[in-house]
N, C-alpha and C positions, 0 to 999 in steps of 0.2 A: 647804605648811606650815599647820598649824592653830594659830590663836591667838585669844585673847579680848581685847577692847578696849572701852572705853566708847564709846557712839555719839557721832559728830561730825557736823557739817554735811555733809560729803562722803558720808555713808552714807545720806542720805535716800532716794535712789531705790532702792537695794538693800532698805532696810527696808520701803518701800511695796510693792515687788515681793513680798517675803516675806508681808506682810500680805494681799495679794490672793490669793496662793497659799493661805494658810491658810483664807481665806474661801471660796474655791472648793472646797477639799477637805473641811474639817470644822468650820470656824468655831469651833475650840477653842483659846482663848489661855491656858488653865489653865497657871500657872507664870510667865506674863508678861502678866497681865491688862491692864495699861495700854497695852501695844503695840496691842491690838485697838481701842483708843479714840482714837487720834491724829487730830486734826483739823488742827492747826497744828504743823508739825514744830519750829519755833523755840520754841514754848510747851512742847512736849514735852521738848526739850533742857533748858530752864530748870527744868521740873518734876523731871527726873532729878537735876539738881544739888541742888535743894531737898531731895529725899528722902534725900540723903546725910547731912544734919545733923539730929539729934533736935531741936534748938532751933527748926527751921523747920517741923516737922511736928506733927501732933496728938500729944500726950504718950502716948496710948494706941497709937500705931502704931510700928512698928520701922523704924529708919533702914536704908537699903539702897542698893546700887549696882547698876545694870543694865549688863550687858555684851552686846555682839554677838559671836558666834563666827564666825570666817571660815576658809574653806579657800582659801588664797591670797588672792584678793580677793572670793571669793563668800561672801555671808552664808548660813550654813547653820543658824543657830539663835541662841539667846541664853539668858542666865541672869540671875536676880536673886540677889544675895548680901545676906542680912540679918544685921546684926551682933549683934543681940540678938532675942529673941522675946517678943512680948507678944500678949495677946488670943487670937484664934482661931488665930494661927500656931503657938501651942504645940501645938495638937491636929492641925491639918493645915495645910500650907504650909511650915512649917519654915524653916530657915536658907537653903535653896537651892530656888528654883523654876526650871524650865528647860523649854525646848521645842526640838524640831528641826523645821524646816519640812517639810511633807509629802513633797515630792519627794526629800528626802535622808534619809528614815527607812529603817531596816533596812540601813544602810550602815556602821554602827559609830560614827556621829557622836555618838549619845546618850552612849555610854561615855566618848568623849574629851571631850565637852562637860562632863560631870559631873566628870571628872578635873581639867579646867582650873578649874572652880568651886572644887573642894576645895583646889587650890594657892592660889587667891586667898583662901580662907577662912583657910588656914594663914598666909598673908602678913599678915593683919590680926590674928593671935594667937588665932584659935579653935582649941580642941584637940579638940572634937567638934561635929558638926552633926547637926540633925534634918532628914531628907529624907523627904517623903511623896509618895504616889502614889494615884490612884484604885484602888479594890480590883480593878476590871476591867482595869486597865492593866498587863497582863503584861509588855509590853516595857519599861515604865519600871521595874517591879519588878526585872527582870533587870539593867537598867543600874545600878540602885542596889546590888543585891547583888554585881555584878562590880566595884564600886568599894569594896567592904568594908562595905557596909551590913548591919547586923545587925537582923533583924526585932524590933521591940518589941511592937507590938500593933495591933489595928484600932481606928479611932475612927469612930463613926457621927455625922455632923453632922446633926442634927434639921432645922435650917433649910434645908439643901440636899437633904436626903433622900439622902445619899450616904455610903458607907463609904470610909475611906481607910486604907491600910497605912502604918504609921509605922516609920521605920528610924533608927538612930543609926550614924554613921560617925566612928570615932576618926581624927584627923588629926594630933594633937599629939604 
């Protein structure tokens, strides 16, 4: 059974195992940037709680909730759900950022993971979401399109020297 839940103390070993796998394969945490920078797990959990409340974060940032996605009890990936969009997230990043751990890619988890994220977005009252992916990330583009993503445009981020595909998904 595949399900999404917020990270808890008992997920620590699995999360670090996934981090190590990502570092071994491609060191790319795009979609879940903070996960690649964990030094103290308890501080990380507190930070995740803080990020859920606009009053506790920089007013220029978007509040968000971070979820792990599990197949039975194995952590296969995760996603971030942002309630509103501010700053650079309007152009790339969007309402949902996600990743599938390298050893679980090309098994259909991406599609299911984004589907779970869309359900959580609907639960908090969002009617449409912006989801983006790197222009070269064909797999992610297919995942987004298979979940109803309608291509909007490309956005070139001058500071990153990278082009992103932008998609809207109606969920309401």
